[in-house]
N, C-alpha and C positions, 0 to 999 in steps of 0.2 A: 159317927163311926170313926174309929181310929185307923191309922195306916196299917197296923197289924191285923185288924179285922178285915180290911179290904184285901190284904194279901193272903193271910192264912186263916181267917175266921171261917166259921161254919159255912158261910156262903161266899167266901173269898175267891179271888181269881185262881189261886193255886188249887183249891179244892174242886172248882169247876173243871179245871184242866185234868186233874188226876182222875176224878170219878165220872165225869160226864164227857170227857174228850171235847170240851167246848171252851172257846176263848170268849169270855164275856167282855165285849167292847165297852159297855157302860162302866163296869168296875175299873177297867184299865184307864179310861178317861178320868175317872175319879182319882185314881192313883197318880196319874200325871198331873192333874190339877193340884193335888196336895203337894207334890214335889215342887211344882212351879210356884205355888203360893209360899212355901217355906224356904225356897232357895235364897232369896235376899237375906233372910234372917240367918241362915246357915253361913252365908258368905261373910256377913258382918261379924258374927260371933266367932267364926273360925272353927266351929264344930257342929256336928249333927247329934242331936240327943240320942242316947243309947237305944231307946225303943224304936225310933225312926231308922237308925242305922241297921239294927238287926233285921227289921222288915225289908230294907233295901237289899241287904246282903242275901237274905233268904230268897227274895224275888229274883235277883240276878242269877243266883246259884241254880234255882229250880228251872228258870226259863232257859238259861244257857246250856243246861244239862240235857235238854231235849227228852224225848220219849219215843220209843219205837212203836208205841200204841197210838200216837196221834195220827190223825189223817194228814195228808200232804198239805191241805189248806190250813189246818191248825198249826202245823209245824212251821210253815212259812210265816204265818201271822206272829207266832211266838218269836221267831228270829227277828222280825221287824220290830217287835215290841222291845226286845232286848237291846237293840241298837238305839231305839228312842230313849230308853231309860239311861243308857250309857251317855248319850248326848246331853241329857239333862244334868246328870251327875258331873260330867266333865266341865260344865259351866261353873262349878265351884272353884275351878282353877283360875277363873278370870278375875 
């Protein structure tokens, strides 16, 4: 499964959030694992492949935008997830 599928695919994290008001922890773990696995490669090369970058941008944009339809529990989890992703991405500066 590609990062784009995990983020925006038919059963991706964002689809689950939009249509089911559900934060799928397993998909989020898979996304974080993908980022952490590829982080050294991105640091070494100095760039993130376009497909990965687009998925990251879409993920951060959708999560940080929030939704008035999410339950309080989901909204809090999304806020935490956004911070976790930003922490991972900020490691690129190291």
